[in-house]
Backbone as a printed PyTorch tensor [residue, N CA C, xyz], in Angstrom:
tensor([[[  0.8380,  -1.1810,   0.0000],
         [  0.0000,   0.0000,   0.0000],
         [  0.8790,   1.2380,   0.0000]],

        [[  0.3340,   2.2950,  -0.5550],
         [  1.0320,   3.5730,  -0.5460],
         [ -0.0020,   4.6780,  -0.5690]],

        [[  0.4530,   5.8860,  -0.3640],
         [ -0.4330,   7.0430,  -0.3900],
         [ -0.3150,   7.7330,  -1.7430]],

        [[ -1.4360,   8.0240,  -2.3520],
         [ -1.4850,   8.8180,  -3.5650],
         [ -2.1700,  10.1180,  -3.1940]],

        [[ -1.4290,  11.1970,  -3.2760],
         [ -1.9130,  12.4960,  -2.8390],
         [ -2.4550,  13.2630,  -4.0450]],

        [[ -3.7560,  13.3560,  -4.1610],
         [ -4.3770,  14.0450,  -5.2840],
         [ -4.1740,  15.5450,  -5.0990]],

        [[ -3.6150,  16.1820,  -6.1220],
         [ -3.2980,  17.6060,  -5.9950],
         [ -2.2270,  17.8370,  -4.9560]],

        [[ -1.2980,  16.8880,  -4.8330],
         [ -0.2940,  16.9430,  -3.7820],
         [  0.8790,  17.8610,  -4.0510]],

        [[  0.8870,  18.5470,  -5.1800],
         [  1.9700,  19.4680,  -5.4860],
         [  1.4080,  20.8490,  -5.7540]],

        [[  2.2700,  21.8220,  -5.8150],
         [  1.8440,  23.1870,  -6.1360],
         [  1.2850,  23.2790,  -7.5530]],

        [[  1.6890,  22.3370,  -8.4230],
         [  1.2240,  22.3500,  -9.8070],
         [ -0.0200,  21.4970,  -9.9840]],

        [[ -0.6070,  21.0040,  -8.8910],
         [ -1.8210,  20.1940,  -8.8940],
         [ -1.6310,  18.8310,  -9.5520]],

        [[ -0.3830,  18.3260,  -9.5380],
         [ -0.1310,  16.9670,  -9.9850],
         [ -0.3220,  16.0380,  -8.8020]],

        [[ -0.4860,  14.7460,  -9.0810],
         [ -0.4950,  13.7620,  -8.0130],
         [  0.9260,  13.6370,  -7.4680]],

        [[  1.0190,  13.3050,  -6.2160],
         [  2.3010,  12.9080,  -5.6500],
         [  2.0490,  11.6630,  -4.8280]],

        [[  3.0850,  10.9210,  -4.6050],
         [  2.9260,   9.6790,  -3.8570],
         [  3.9010,   9.6080,  -2.7160]],

        [[  3.5590,   8.8020,  -1.7260],
         [  4.4450,   8.6320,  -0.5760],
         [  4.1770,   7.2910,   0.0810]],

        [[  5.0090,   6.9560,   1.0250],
         [  4.8860,   5.7170,   1.8010],
         [  4.8750,   4.4820,   0.9050]],

        [[  5.7040,   4.4760,  -0.1140],
         [  5.7660,   3.3500,  -1.0310],
         [  6.7790,   2.3410,  -0.5080]],

        [[  6.3550,   1.1180,  -0.1880],
         [  7.2500,   0.1630,   0.4610],
         [  8.1590,  -0.6250,  -0.4800]],

        [[  7.9560,  -0.5090,  -1.8000],
         [  8.6770,  -1.3510,  -2.7490],
         [  9.7020,  -0.5360,  -3.5180]],

        [[ 10.8310,  -1.1400,  -3.7780],
         [ 11.8500,  -0.5100,  -4.5980],
         [ 11.4950,  -0.6940,  -6.0640]],

        [[ 11.6730,   0.3370,  -6.8700],
         [ 11.3820,   0.2780,  -8.2970],
         [ 12.5670,   0.8090,  -9.0750]],

        [[ 13.0200,   0.0700, -10.0630],
         [ 14.1290,   0.4840, -10.9220],
         [ 15.3330,   0.9270, -10.1060]],

        [[ 15.6510,   0.1760,  -9.0790],
         [ 16.8380,   0.4590,  -8.2850],
         [ 16.6800,   1.5690,  -7.2750]],

        [[ 15.4780,   2.1320,  -7.1610],
         [ 15.2550,   3.2120,  -6.2030],
         [ 14.9240,   2.6160,  -4.8500]],

        [[ 15.3090,   3.3080,  -3.8230],
         [ 15.0470,   2.7780,  -2.4800],
         [ 13.5710,   2.9380,  -2.1120]],

        [[ 13.0630,   2.1070,  -1.2380],
         [ 11.6580,   2.2240,  -0.8150],
         [ 11.3610,   3.6150,  -0.2640]],

        [[ 10.1110,   4.0410,  -0.4300],
         [  9.6860,   5.3370,   0.0730],
         [  9.6690,   6.4050,  -0.9940]],

        [[ 10.1850,   6.0920,  -2.1780],
         [ 10.1770,   7.0660,  -3.2740],
         [  8.7950,   7.1250,  -3.9100]],

        [[  8.6690,   7.8740,  -4.9700],
         [  7.3950,   8.0990,  -5.6270],
         [  6.8240,   6.7970,  -6.2000]],

        [[  5.6590,   6.3720,  -5.7440],
         [  5.0770,   5.1130,  -6.2240],
         [  4.5940,   5.1760,  -7.6650]],

        [[  4.5410,   6.3860,  -8.2290],
         [  4.1230,   6.5010,  -9.6200],
         [  5.2300,   6.0880, -10.5750]],

        [[  6.4420,   5.9910, -10.0820],
         [  7.5830,   5.6320, -10.9180],
         [  7.7840,   4.1210, -10.9250]],

        [[  6.8190,   3.4250, -11.4350],
         [  6.8910,   1.9770, -11.4950],
         [  7.6920,   1.5490, -12.7240]],

        [[  8.4720,   0.5060, -12.5700],
         [  9.2150,  -0.0200, -13.7150],
         [  8.2250,  -0.6490, -14.6950]],

        [[  8.6620,  -0.8340, -15.9270],
         [  7.7990,  -1.4580, -16.9360],
         [  7.4100,  -2.8670, -16.5210]],

        [[  8.3140,  -3.5830, -15.8800],
         [  8.0040,  -4.9480, -15.4230],
         [  6.8510,  -4.9430, -14.4280]],

        [[  6.8620,  -3.9980, -13.5050],
         [  5.7930,  -3.9350, -12.5110],
         [  4.4970,  -3.4620, -13.1600]],

        [[  4.5780,  -2.5010, -14.0890],
         [  3.3680,  -1.9950, -14.7450],
         [  2.6450,  -3.0800, -15.5380]],

        [[  3.3760,  -4.0640, -16.0380],
         [  2.7390,  -5.1440, -16.7980],
         [  1.8090,  -5.9850, -15.9190]],

        [[  1.9550,  -5.8990, -14.6250],
         [  1.0920,  -6.6530, -13.7040],
         [ -0.3310,  -6.1060, -13.6690]],

        [[ -0.5090,  -4.8640, -14.0570],
         [ -1.8300,  -4.2500, -14.0410],
         [ -2.5200,  -4.5200, -15.3750]],

        [[ -3.6090,  -5.2470, -15.3440],
         [ -4.3210,  -5.6170, -16.5620],
         [ -5.7340,  -5.0490, -16.4650]],

        [[ -6.1000,  -4.1750, -17.4000],
         [ -7.4410,  -3.5780, -17.3380],
         [ -8.5100,  -4.5710, -17.7910]],

        [[ -9.7370,  -4.3010, -17.3970],
         [-10.8600,  -5.0680, -17.9190],
         [-10.8960,  -4.9010, -19.4310]],

        [[-11.5270,  -5.8250, -20.1090],
         [-11.5000,  -5.8340, -21.5750],
         [-12.0750,  -4.5580, -22.1980]],

        [[-12.9740,  -3.8930, -21.5260],
         [-13.5750,  -2.6710, -22.0830],
         [-12.9070,  -1.3990, -21.5590]],

        [[-11.7450,  -1.5370, -20.9440],
         [-11.0180,  -0.3880, -20.4060],
         [ -9.5700,  -0.3940, -20.8920]],

        [[ -8.9690,   0.7560, -20.7950],
         [ -7.5700,   0.9090, -21.1760],
         [ -6.8470,   1.6390, -20.0570]],

        [[ -5.6440,   1.2110, -19.7800],
         [ -4.7850,   1.9420, -18.8490],
         [ -3.7800,   2.7140, -19.6890]],

        [[ -3.6250,   3.9560, -19.3890],
         [ -2.6420,   4.7550, -20.0950],
         [ -1.9410,   5.6880, -19.1320]],

        [[ -0.8080,   6.1470, -19.5570],
         [  0.0030,   7.0350, -18.7350],
         [  0.5050,   8.1760, -19.6070]],

        [[  0.4510,   9.3520, -19.0890],
         [  0.9690,  10.5180, -19.7800],
         [  2.2190,  10.9700, -19.0400]],

        [[  3.2950,  11.0560, -19.7590],
         [  4.5390,  11.4970, -19.1630],
         [  4.8460,  12.8980, -19.6790]],

        [[  4.7400,  13.8560, -18.8210],
         [  5.0200,  15.2400, -19.2090],
         [  6.4750,  15.6010, -18.9270]],

        [[  7.3400,  14.6160, -19.0200],
         [  8.7680,  14.7920, -18.7660],
         [  9.3010,  15.9670, -19.5930]],

        [[  9.8480,  16.9160, -18.9240],
         [ 10.4230,  18.0620, -19.6000],
         [  9.4290,  19.1470, -19.9790]],

        [[  8.1510,  18.9590, -19.6680],
         [  7.1420,  19.9360, -20.0760],
         [  7.3900,  21.3040, -19.4570]],

        [[  7.8980,  21.3190, -18.2310],
         [  8.1510,  22.6050, -17.5850],
         [  9.2210,  23.3950, -18.3270]],

        [[ 10.2900,  22.7390, -18.7280],
         [ 11.3660,  23.4230, -19.4560],
         [ 10.8820,  23.8730, -20.8330]],

        [[ 10.0960,  23.0430, -21.4960],
         [  9.5640,  23.4040, -22.8110],
         [  8.6600,  24.6260, -22.6900]],

        [[  7.8330,  24.6430, -21.6650],
         [  6.9560,  25.7860, -21.4410],
         [  7.7690,  27.0620, -21.2580]],

        [[  8.7930,  27.0100, -20.4340],
         [  9.6410,  28.1900, -20.2020],
         [ 10.3110,  28.6210, -21.5020]],

        [[ 10.8390,  27.6620, -22.2440],
         [ 11.5260,  28.0020, -23.4920],
         [ 10.6290,  28.7020, -24.4880]],

        [[  9.4600,  28.1280, -24.7240],
         [  8.5680,  28.6970, -25.7340],
         [  7.8440,  29.9400, -25.2400]],

        [[  7.4890,  30.0080, -23.9650],
         [  6.8400,  31.2230, -23.4450],
         [  7.8220,  32.3960, -23.4640]],

        [[  9.0840,  32.1080, -23.1910],
         [ 10.0790,  33.1860, -23.1800],
         [ 10.5250,  33.5610, -24.5830]],

        [[ 10.3970,  32.6390, -25.5160],
         [ 10.8570,  32.8980, -26.8810],
         [ 12.3610,  32.8810, -27.0210]],

        [[ 13.0620,  32.2930, -26.0680],
         [ 14.5270,  32.2430, -26.1320],
         [ 14.9440,  31.1610, -27.1270]],

        [[ 15.3320,  31.5910, -28.3110],
         [ 15.6460,  30.6550, -29.3990],
         [ 16.8210,  29.7340, -29.0660]],

        [[ 17.7940,  30.2280, -28.3390],
         [ 18.9510,  29.3940, -27.9890],
         [ 18.5150,  28.2710, -27.0500]],

        [[ 17.6590,  28.6020, -26.0840],
         [ 17.1690,  27.5760, -25.1620],
         [ 16.2490,  26.5960, -25.8930]],

        [[ 15.4230,  27.0960, -26.7850],
         [ 14.5400,  26.2340, -27.5700],
         [ 15.3700,  25.2620, -28.4030]],

        [[ 16.4670,  25.7500, -28.9620],
         [ 17.3590,  24.8700, -29.7270],
         [ 17.8780,  23.7330, -28.8390]],

        [[ 18.2570,  24.0620, -27.6130],
         [ 18.7250,  23.0300, -26.6750],
         [ 17.5950,  22.0600, -26.3350]],

        [[ 16.3880,  22.5800, -26.1790],
         [ 15.2320,  21.7170, -25.8690],
         [ 14.9690,  20.7100, -26.9780]],

        [[ 15.2420,  21.1020, -28.1940],
         [ 14.9720,  20.2290, -29.3340],
         [ 16.1070,  19.2520, -29.6270]],

        [[ 17.1740,  19.3380, -28.8550],
         [ 18.2810,  18.4060, -29.0120],
         [ 18.0110,  17.1070, -28.2670]],

        [[ 18.9670,  16.2080, -28.2930],
         [ 18.7590,  14.9040, -27.6470],
         [ 18.7250,  14.9530, -26.1210]],

        [[ 19.3960,  15.9300, -25.5040],
         [ 19.4430,  16.0070, -24.0390],
         [ 19.6720,  17.4590, -23.6390]],

        [[ 18.5960,  18.1350, -23.2660],
         [ 18.6730,  19.5600, -22.9660],
         [ 19.6870,  19.8570, -21.8590]],

        [[ 19.7570,  19.0180, -20.8480],
         [ 20.6560,  19.3010, -19.7270],
         [ 22.1200,  19.1970, -20.1510]],

        [[ 22.4470,  18.1930, -20.9450],
         [ 23.8170,  18.0610, -21.4420],
         [ 24.1460,  19.1910, -22.4130]],

        [[ 23.1570,  19.5990, -23.2320],
         [ 23.3940,  20.7000, -24.1710],
         [ 23.6030,  22.0230, -23.4360]],

        [[ 22.8080,  22.2660, -22.4050],
         [ 22.9800,  23.4910, -21.6190],
         [ 24.3320,  23.4640, -20.9160]],

        [[ 24.7130,  22.3290, -20.4240],
         [ 26.0310,  22.1760, -19.8080],
         [ 27.1220,  22.5670, -20.8030]],

        [[ 26.9950,  22.0990, -22.0230],
         [ 27.9500,  22.4420, -23.0690],
         [ 27.9500,  23.9430, -23.3450]],

        [[ 26.7610,  24.5410, -23.3760],
         [ 26.6550,  25.9780, -23.6470],
         [ 27.2570,  26.8150, -22.5140]],

        [[ 27.0940,  26.3500, -21.2730],
         [ 27.5930,  27.1220, -20.1380],
         [ 29.1030,  26.9780, -19.9490]],

        [[ 29.6270,  25.7510, -20.1330],
         [ 31.0320,  25.5010, -19.7930],
         [ 31.8460,  24.8600, -20.9020]],

        [[ 31.2520,  24.7320, -22.0800],
         [ 31.9540,  24.1370, -23.2110],
         [ 32.4050,  22.7060, -22.9140]],

        [[ 31.5610,  21.9750, -22.2040],
         [ 31.8360,  20.5800, -21.8850],
         [ 31.0050,  19.7320, -22.8480]],

        [[ 31.6360,  18.8570, -23.6220],
         [ 30.8760,  18.0490, -24.5900],
         [ 29.7430,  17.2740, -23.9150]],

        [[ 28.5670,  17.2060, -24.5650],
         [ 27.4120,  16.5450, -23.9480],
         [ 27.6810,  15.1290, -23.4420]],

        [[ 28.4510,  14.3370, -24.1890],
         [ 28.7040,  12.9710, -23.7420],
         [ 29.4940,  12.9600, -22.4380]],

        [[ 30.4680,  13.8360, -22.3340],
         [ 31.2450,  13.9300, -21.0940],
         [ 30.3870,  14.4810, -19.9600]],

        [[ 29.4930,  15.3990, -20.2750],
         [ 28.6160,  15.9930, -19.2570],
         [ 27.7820,  14.9280, -18.5710]],

        [[ 27.3700,  13.9210, -19.3170],
         [ 26.5270,  12.8670, -18.7630],
         [ 27.3070,  11.9040, -17.8820]],

        [[ 28.5490,  11.6410, -18.2460],
         [ 29.3150,  10.5890, -17.5890],
         [ 30.2050,  11.0840, -16.4630]],

        [[ 30.8710,  12.1750, -16.6960],
         [ 31.9130,  12.6040, -15.7730],
         [ 31.3880,  13.4440, -14.6370]],

        [[ 31.9320,  13.1930, -13.4810],
         [ 31.7580,  14.1040, -12.3740],
         [ 32.7530,  15.2250, -12.5610]],

        [[ 32.6280,  16.2670, -11.8020],
         [ 33.5480,  17.3860, -11.9260],
         [ 35.0010,  16.9900, -11.6800]],

        [[ 35.8860,  17.6410, -12.3770],
         [ 37.3240,  17.4670, -12.2300],
         [ 37.9290,  18.7950, -11.7750]],

        [[ 39.1350,  18.7680, -11.3410],
         [ 39.7730,  19.9980, -10.8570],
         [ 39.9350,  21.0080, -11.9800]],

        [[ 39.7800,  22.2940, -11.6130],
         [ 40.1720,  23.3400, -12.5300],
         [ 39.1200,  24.3370, -12.9560]],

        [[ 37.8570,  23.9750, -13.0890],
         [ 36.8710,  24.9620, -13.5350],
         [ 35.6950,  24.9540, -12.5810]],

        [[ 34.5190,  24.6250, -13.1020],
         [ 33.3250,  24.4800, -12.2850],
         [ 33.5490,  23.3760, -11.2580]],

        [[ 34.5210,  22.5300, -11.5530],
         [ 34.8040,  21.3510, -10.7460],
         [ 35.1100,  21.6630,  -9.2850]],

        [[ 35.7610,  22.7510,  -9.0340],
         [ 36.2010,  23.0540,  -7.6760],
         [ 35.0410,  23.2280,  -6.7040]],

        [[ 33.8560,  23.5020,  -7.2140],
         [ 32.7210,  23.7580,  -6.3430],
         [ 32.0730,  22.5060,  -5.7820]],

        [[ 32.2350,  21.3730,  -6.4400],
         [ 31.3470,  20.2550,  -6.1600],
         [ 31.9610,  18.9900,  -5.6000]],

        [[ 33.2380,  18.9170,  -5.4650],
         [ 33.8980,  17.7640,  -4.8530],
         [ 33.4720,  16.4380,  -5.4670]],

        [[ 33.1470,  16.4120,  -6.7550],
         [ 32.8060,  15.1740,  -7.4330],
         [ 31.4480,  14.6000,  -7.0820]],

        [[ 30.5940,  15.3420,  -6.3870],
         [ 29.2850,  14.8200,  -5.9900],
         [ 28.3170,  14.7070,  -7.1540]],

        [[ 28.3920,  15.6020,  -8.1000],
         [ 27.4130,  15.6580,  -9.1840],
         [ 28.1300,  15.5860, -10.5290]],

        [[ 27.4250,  15.0610, -11.5300],
         [ 27.9530,  15.1520, -12.8910],
         [ 27.7070,  16.5750, -13.3800]],

        [[ 28.4290,  16.9380, -14.4290],
         [ 28.2040,  18.2550, -15.0200],
         [ 26.7480,  18.4070, -15.4620]],

        [[ 26.1930,  17.3510, -16.0220],
         [ 24.8170,  17.3810, -16.4920],
         [ 23.8610,  17.6720, -15.3340]],

        [[ 24.0990,  17.0360, -14.2080],
         [ 23.2350,  17.2470, -13.0450],
         [ 23.3470,  18.6800, -12.5410]],

        [[ 24.5390,  19.2320, -12.5650],
         [ 24.7350,  20.6260, -12.1520],
         [ 23.9420,  21.5480, -13.0820]],

        [[ 24.0560,  21.3150, -14.3860],
         [ 23.3270,  22.1400, -15.3600],
         [ 21.8180,  21.9910, -15.1700]],

        [[ 21.3640,  20.7810, -14.8900],
         [ 19.9310,  20.5430, -14.6820],
         [ 19.4250,  21.3330, -13.4830]],

        [[ 20.1640,  21.3250, -12.3980],
         [ 19.7620,  22.0550, -11.1950],
         [ 19.7650,  23.5620, -11.4310]],

        [[ 20.7380,  24.0450, -12.1850],
         [ 20.7840,  25.4740, -12.5170],
         [ 19.5780,  25.8460, -13.3720]],

        [[ 19.2590,  25.0050, -14.3620],
         [ 18.1040,  25.2840, -15.2190],
         [ 16.8090,  25.3460, -14.4270]],

        [[ 16.5570,  24.3190, -13.6300],
         [ 15.2990,  24.3010, -12.8850],
         [ 15.2060,  25.4920, -11.9250]],

        [[ 16.2850,  25.8010, -11.2710],
         [ 16.2740,  26.9500, -10.3550],
         [ 16.0840,  28.2480, -11.1240]],

        [[ 16.8380,  28.4010, -12.1950],
         [ 16.7410,  29.6190, -12.9900],
         [ 15.3980,  29.7710, -13.6750]],

        [[ 14.8930,  28.6890, -14.2330],
         [ 13.6300,  28.7570, -14.9700],
         [ 12.4470,  29.0940, -14.0800]],

        [[ 12.5350,  28.7470, -12.8130],
         [ 11.4190,  28.9870, -11.9070],
         [ 11.6960,  30.1060, -10.9240]],

        [[ 12.6000,  31.0110, -11.3400],
         [ 12.8330,  32.2680, -10.6430],
         [ 13.3540,  32.0740,  -9.2200]],

        [[ 14.0110,  30.9440,  -8.9890],
         [ 14.6210,  30.7260,  -7.6790],
         [ 15.8490,  31.6180,  -7.5660]],

        [[ 16.1570,  31.9760,  -6.3710],
         [ 17.3140,  32.8140,  -6.1400],
         [ 18.5710,  31.9970,  -5.8800]],

        [[ 19.6340,  32.7160,  -5.6500],
         [ 20.9330,  32.0800,  -5.4350],
         [ 20.9460,  31.2150,  -4.1750]],

        [[ 20.2260,  31.6220,  -3.1400],
         [ 20.2070,  30.8130,  -1.9110],
         [ 19.5850,  29.4440,  -2.1510]],

        [[ 18.4970,  29.4330,  -2.9050],
         [ 17.8490,  28.1560,  -3.2150],
         [ 18.7670,  27.2860,  -4.0510]],

        [[ 19.3840,  27.8730,  -5.0710],
         [ 20.2990,  27.1150,  -5.9190],
         [ 21.4970,  26.6140,  -5.1180]],

        [[ 22.0260,  27.4500,  -4.2440],
         [ 23.1710,  27.0390,  -3.4140],
         [ 22.8230,  25.8160,  -2.5740]],

        [[ 21.6000,  25.7930,  -2.0910],
         [ 21.1460,  24.6360,  -1.3050],
         [ 21.1430,  23.3780,  -2.1630]],

        [[ 20.5980,  23.4690,  -3.3830],
         [ 20.5200,  22.3110,  -4.2630],
         [ 21.8950,  21.8490,  -4.7440]],

        [[ 22.7880,  22.7970,  -4.9550],
         [ 24.1170,  22.4460,  -5.4620],
         [ 25.1360,  22.2000,  -4.3410]],

        [[ 24.7500,  22.5510,  -3.1190],
         [ 25.6580,  22.4370,  -1.9810],
         [ 26.9320,  23.2500,  -2.2370]],

        [[ 26.7120,  24.4910,  -2.6570],
         [ 27.8220,  25.4130,  -2.8860],
         [ 27.4970,  26.7240,  -2.1660]],

        [[ 28.3660,  27.7000,  -2.2590],
         [ 28.1180,  28.9750,  -1.5940],
         [ 27.1020,  29.8030,  -2.3830]],

        [[ 26.4960,  30.7650,  -1.7200],
         [ 25.5360,  31.6540,  -2.3740],
         [ 26.2420,  32.4720,  -3.4550]],

        [[ 27.4560,  32.8910,  -3.2040],
         [ 28.2160,  33.6670,  -4.1930],
         [ 28.4420,  32.8360,  -5.4530]],

        [[ 28.7800,  31.5640,  -5.2800],
         [ 28.9760,  30.6850,  -6.4320],
         [ 27.6610,  30.4820,  -7.1870]],

        [[ 26.5870,  30.3110,  -6.4530],
         [ 25.2730,  30.1330,  -7.0840],
         [ 24.8690,  31.3890,  -7.8580]],

        [[ 25.1550,  32.5580,  -7.3040],
         [ 24.8720,  33.8130,  -8.0110],
         [ 25.6130,  33.8500,  -9.3390]],

        [[ 26.8540,  33.4050,  -9.3180],
         [ 27.6720,  33.3720, -10.5290],
         [ 27.0750,  32.4170, -11.5640]],

        [[ 26.6140,  31.2490, -11.1200],
         [ 25.9950,  30.2960, -12.0370],
         [ 24.7380,  30.8860, -12.6750]],

        [[ 23.8930,  31.5200, -11.8660],
         [ 22.6650,  32.1050, -12.3980],
         [ 22.9790,  33.2530, -13.3530]],

        [[ 23.9630,  34.0590, -13.0090],
         [ 24.3640,  35.1630, -13.8860],
         [ 24.7900,  34.6210, -15.2510]],

        [[ 25.5880,  33.5610, -15.2510],
         [ 26.0320,  32.9700, -16.5100],
         [ 24.8760,  32.3180, -17.2690]],

        [[ 23.9530,  31.7180, -16.5430],
         [ 22.7970,  31.0790, -17.1710],
         [ 21.9560,  32.1230, -17.9080]],

        [[ 21.6720,  33.2300, -17.2430],
         [ 20.8330,  34.2500, -17.8690],
         [ 21.5900,  35.0820, -18.8930]],

        [[ 22.8920,  35.0740, -18.8130],
         [ 23.6930,  35.6940, -19.8700],
         [ 23.5430,  34.8680, -21.1540]],

        [[ 23.4940,  33.5630, -20.9910],
         [ 23.3420,  32.6510, -22.1300],
         [ 21.9010,  32.6230, -22.6490]],

        [[ 20.9380,  32.7480, -21.7290],
         [ 19.5150,  32.6690, -22.0830],
         [ 18.7710,  33.8960, -21.5410]],

        [[ 19.0620,  35.0940, -22.0550],
         [ 18.4990,  36.3250, -21.4760],
         [ 16.9880,  36.4670, -21.6200]],

        [[ 16.4060,  35.8790, -22.6220],
         [ 14.9680,  36.0450, -22.8170],
         [ 14.1570,  35.3360, -21.7380]],

        [[ 14.7590,  34.3350, -21.0940],
         [ 14.0590,  33.6680, -19.9930],
         [ 13.8620,  34.6520, -18.8550]],

        [[ 14.9060,  35.3830, -18.4950],
         [ 14.8100,  36.3590, -17.4030],
         [ 13.8720,  37.4890, -17.7880]],

        [[ 13.9420,  37.9460, -19.0410],
         [ 13.0310,  38.9980, -19.5090],
         [ 11.5770,  38.5550, -19.3650]],

        [[ 11.2910,  37.3150, -19.7610],
         [  9.9360,  36.7730, -19.6510],
         [  9.5030,  36.6810, -18.1900]],

        [[ 10.4120,  36.2830, -17.3090],
         [ 10.0820,  36.1980, -15.8880],
         [  9.7070,  37.5710, -15.3300]],

        [[ 10.4780,  38.6000, -15.6700],
         [ 10.1690,  39.9460, -15.1910],
         [  8.8360,  40.4310, -15.7680]],

        [[  8.5880,  40.1410, -17.0400],
         [  7.3200,  40.5200, -17.6560],
         [  6.1580,  39.8160, -16.9370]],

        [[  6.3230,  38.5350, -16.6640],
         [  5.2830,  37.7700, -15.9800],
         [  5.0060,  38.3450, -14.5970]],

        [[  6.0470,  38.6350, -13.8540],
         [  5.8830,  39.2050, -12.5190],
         [  5.1670,  40.5520, -12.5950]],

        [[  5.5520,  41.3670, -13.5700],
         [  4.9190,  42.6770, -13.7420],
         [  3.4260,  42.5300, -14.0540]],

        [[  3.0780,  41.5990, -14.9380],
         [  1.6770,  41.3740, -15.2790],
         [  0.8670,  40.9250, -14.0630]],

        [[  1.4530,  40.0410, -13.2680],
         [  0.7580,  39.5630, -12.0710],
         [  0.5580,  40.6820, -11.0640]],

        [[  1.5810,  41.5200, -10.8900],
         [  1.4480,  42.6120,  -9.9270],
         [  0.4500,  43.6540, -10.4070]],

        [[  0.4550,  43.9210, -11.6930],
         [ -0.4020,  44.9510, -12.2540],
         [ -1.8600,  44.4830, -12.3890]],

        [[ -2.0630,  43.2800, -12.9230],
         [ -3.3930,  42.7990, -13.2560],
         [ -3.9450,  41.7420, -12.3070]],

        [[ -3.0570,  41.0500, -11.6090],
         [ -3.4860,  39.9520, -10.7510],
         [ -3.6880,  38.6490, -11.5170]],

        [[ -3.3700,  38.6310, -12.8050],
         [ -3.4850,  37.4330, -13.6350],
         [ -2.5570,  37.5920, -14.8380]],

        [[ -2.4330,  36.5070, -15.5840],
         [ -1.6420,  36.5420, -16.8260],
         [ -2.5750,  36.2400, -17.9720]]])
């Protein structure tokens, strides 16, 4: 048994908790909606019903890219791996290396002590930046200093300036009109 929390997130998506089974190598207690394909095959609908799943993976980043009109970010979204591509754009690290390698000494590497891959660092910067999080929030996610996080966000918005412009426009519309 597990808990399925209807409207359990700020975005009104379901969330799950208290899941006792490990799925795809994840430890128990993680999101019960992330069932492996092997486990999902156990669920068989009645003959007049269909079970389906919608995966909105990446929908938040796509929304930010297209709402902001940032063509460079949209180009990355349309590539094979947006996080690896953004990593390449920020630090000139080839996408394949971004996925595999943890940080090494000398550049962005000094901040992370090998805890995260370059791709993971870029992913955290994107999510924080795209959702108007500040440097303190990003520093928490990256386990780095606030000054370092400020630098990452500055470089991110230097590369994708239309995202920040769209965020300011959105905030202005909400303050002025109370809606978008």
